[in-house]
C-alpha positions in Angstrom: -15.8 17.3 42.3 -14.3 13.5 41.3 -12.2 13.6 38.8 -11.1 10.7 37.9 -6.5 9.5 37.3 -6.4 8.3 33.5 -5.2 4.6 35.6 -8.3 4.6 37.4 -10.3 5.2 34.7 -9.3 2.2 32.6 -10.0 0.1 35.4 -12.9 1.0 35.8 -13.7 1.0 32.4 -13.4 -2.0 32.2 -16.6 -3.3 32.3 -18.3 -1.0 29.1 -18.0 2.3 28.8 -16.3 4.0 31.2 -17.0 8.3 29.8 -14.1 9.3 32.4 -11.9 7.2 30.4 -13.7 8.8 27.2 -13.4 12.3 28.5 -9.4 11.6 29.0 -8.2 10.2 26.6 -10.4 12.9 23.8 -8.7 15.5 26.3 -5.3 13.8 25.1 -5.9 13.6 21.2 -6.8 17.6 22.2 -4.0 18.5 23.3 -2.1 17.6 20.4 -4.2 19.6 17.7 -2.2 22.5 18.1 -4.4 25.6 16.9 -7.1 23.5 16.6 -7.5 21.8 20.1 -9.3 24.8 21.2 -12.2 24.5 18.8 -12.5 20.6 19.5 -13.0 21.1 22.6 -15.2 23.6 22.5 -17.7 21.0 20.2 -16.5 18.3 22.1 -17.7 20.4 25.5 -21.1 20.9 23.6 -21.6 17.3 23.3 -20.6 16.6 26.6 -23.0 18.6 27.9 -26.5 17.3 26.0 -25.0 14.1 26.2 -24.7 13.9 30.8 -21.3 14.0 29.9 -19.3 14.6 33.1 -18.6 18.1 32.4 -15.9 18.1 35.2 -13.4 15.8 33.9 -13.2 18.9 30.3 -13.2 21.7 32.7 -10.5 20.4 34.8 -9.1 19.2 32.1 -8.4 22.6 30.1 -6.6 24.2 33.0 -3.6 21.4 31.9 -4.3 21.5 28.1 -5.0 25.0 27.9 -3.9 27.2 31.3 -6.1 29.5 33.2 -7.4 31.8 31.3 -7.4 30.5 27.8 -9.1 27.4 29.9 -11.4 29.6 30.7 -12.5 31.3 28.1 -12.8 27.9 26.2 -14.9 25.9 28.8 -17.2 29.4 29.4 -18.5 28.8 25.6 -18.0 25.2 25.4 -20.6 25.3 28.3 -23.2 27.9 27.9 -23.4 26.6 23.5 -24.2 23.8 25.0 -26.4 24.6 27.8 -28.2 26.4 25.2 -28.2 23.7 23.1 -29.7 21.2 26.1 -32.1 24.1 26.8 -34.0 24.3 23.6 -33.8 20.1 23.2 -36.1 20.0 26.6 -38.1 22.9 25.7 -39.0 21.5 21.5 -38.7 18.0 21.1 -38.0 16.6 24.8 -40.7 18.2 26.9 -41.9 14.5 28.2 -38.7 13.3 28.6 -37.8 16.5 31.1 -40.9 16.1 32.8 -40.9 12.9 34.2 -36.6 13.1 34.7 -37.9 16.1 37.3 -42.0 15.0 38.3 -41.6 15.4 42.4 -38.0 17.4 42.8 -39.0 20.2 45.2 -36.2 22.1 44.5 -37.0 22.7 41.1 -39.8 22.9 41.7 -39.6 25.9 43.7 -37.6 27.5 40.7 -40.1 27.0 37.9 -42.8 29.4 39.9 -39.7 31.3 41.1 -38.3 31.8 37.4 -41.3 33.1 36.1 -40.9 36.4 38.2 -38.0 37.0 38.2 -36.0 34.2 34.8 -32.9 36.1 35.2 -31.8 37.1 38.3 -32.9 32.8 39.9 -30.8 31.3 36.3 -27.1 33.5 37.6 -28.3 32.4 40.6 -28.9 28.7 40.3 -25.3 29.0 38.0 -24.1 30.1 41.0 -24.6 27.2 43.3 -23.3 24.4 42.8 -26.1 22.2 44.6 -27.9 22.6 40.9 -26.6 19.1 39.1 -25.9 21.3 35.2 -26.8 18.9 33.2 -30.7 18.5 34.3 -30.8 21.9 34.7 -29.9 22.5 30.9 -33.1 20.7 29.7 -35.4 21.3 33.1 -34.9 25.2 32.5 -36.5 24.3 29.0 -40.0 23.4 30.5 -39.6 27.2 31.9 -41.4 30.3 31.2 -38.2 31.7 31.5 -37.1 32.9 27.8 -33.9 31.4 25.9 -32.2 35.8 26.3 -32.4 35.8 30.1 -32.0 32.2 30.1 -28.0 32.4 27.8 -26.8 35.5 29.9 -27.9 34.3 32.8 -25.3 32.5 32.4 -22.7 34.6 33.4 -22.5 33.3 36.6 -20.6 30.1 35.4 -18.0 32.5 35.6 -16.3 31.7 38.8 -16.9 28.2 39.0 -15.4 28.0 35.4 -12.2 29.1 36.0 -12.0 28.2 39.9 -12.0 24.3 38.2 -9.4 25.4 35.2 -7.4 27.2 37.8 -7.5 23.4 39.9 -7.0 21.4 36.7 -3.3 24.0 35.4 -1.9 23.3 39.3 -2.5 19.2 38.5 -1.4 20.1 34.7 1.7 21.7 36.6 2.0 19.0 39.5 2.1 16.0 37.1 5.6 18.6 34.8 7.4 19.1 37.6 9.9 16.9 37.3 10.5 17.8 34.2 10.4 22.1 35.1 14.5 22.1 35.0 14.6 26.3 34.4 12.6 27.4 37.1 14.7 30.7 38.5 13.0 30.3 42.3 10.3 27.2 41.7 10.2 27.6 45.4 8.3 30.9 44.8 6.5 30.6 42.2 4.3 27.0 44.0 3.8 29.8 46.2 2.2 32.1 44.0 0.5 29.3 43.1 -0.6 27.6 46.1 -1.7 31.6 47.4 -3.9 32.2 44.6 -5.5 28.8 44.4 -6.5 29.5 48.2 -7.5 33.0 47.2 -9.7 31.4 44.2 -11.6 28.7 46.0 -12.5 31.6 49.3 -13.8 33.5 46.1 -16.3 31.0 45.2 -17.1 30.3 47.8 -18.2 33.9 49.6 -19.6 34.2 45.6 -21.9 30.4 46.3 -22.5 31.6 49.8 -24.5 34.7 48.4 -26.3 32.9 45.2 -27.6 30.6 48.3 -28.8 33.1 50.6 -30.7 35.1 47.2 -32.0 32.1 46.1 -33.9 31.1 48.9 -35.1 34.1 49.6 -36.7 34.3 46.6 -37.6 30.9 46.4 -39.5 32.0 50.8 -40.8 34.6 48.5 -42.4 32.5 45.4 -44.1 30.6 48.5 -45.3 32.8 50.2 -47.3 34.5 47.4 -48.9 31.8 46.0 
């Protein structure tokens, strides 16, 4: 996942609107809001999801602004609400536009065929697997036969990846302020714990994703055989 630094975002945004730069500025504003920052962040995540803005910036930024636990919660809530909004738009307001965007996409065609049989399972698996574009998939599911209930519950599949990227963001945030942390009793030990935690998070996420891909491939293959 590519995440631009503020300096890089400013350099690349000289030719017009740069979403990364805009989101980074929004995160800086949210960081100064105090307790209201959580609500503002969730609302921003909803807008970003519906508007196809890079949610990775917000997910990583949540780790810096809110920490791992609260950041993961806020990202999950914002992403779920945003994904649900996109799903409803795709189903009721923009079916024609969504159909044109995904026409010829073989991966989505296979998902569409499989989701009619095991909607909840397929949604969860595609949420676990990073090979499917999050924003487009939200709209795409709106024109499939999956129920809104199964779609929302399937958002639970976003949890492992959410925690991992929020953790990465929190680590980056610590790197940026490490020079000011003068009251640490044992900074070396704290960094060892952070690195071990990061590696463990990556390993677990990769393992879960591998299982998800295998199960998804089996579900798609079964759908094709039945057809």
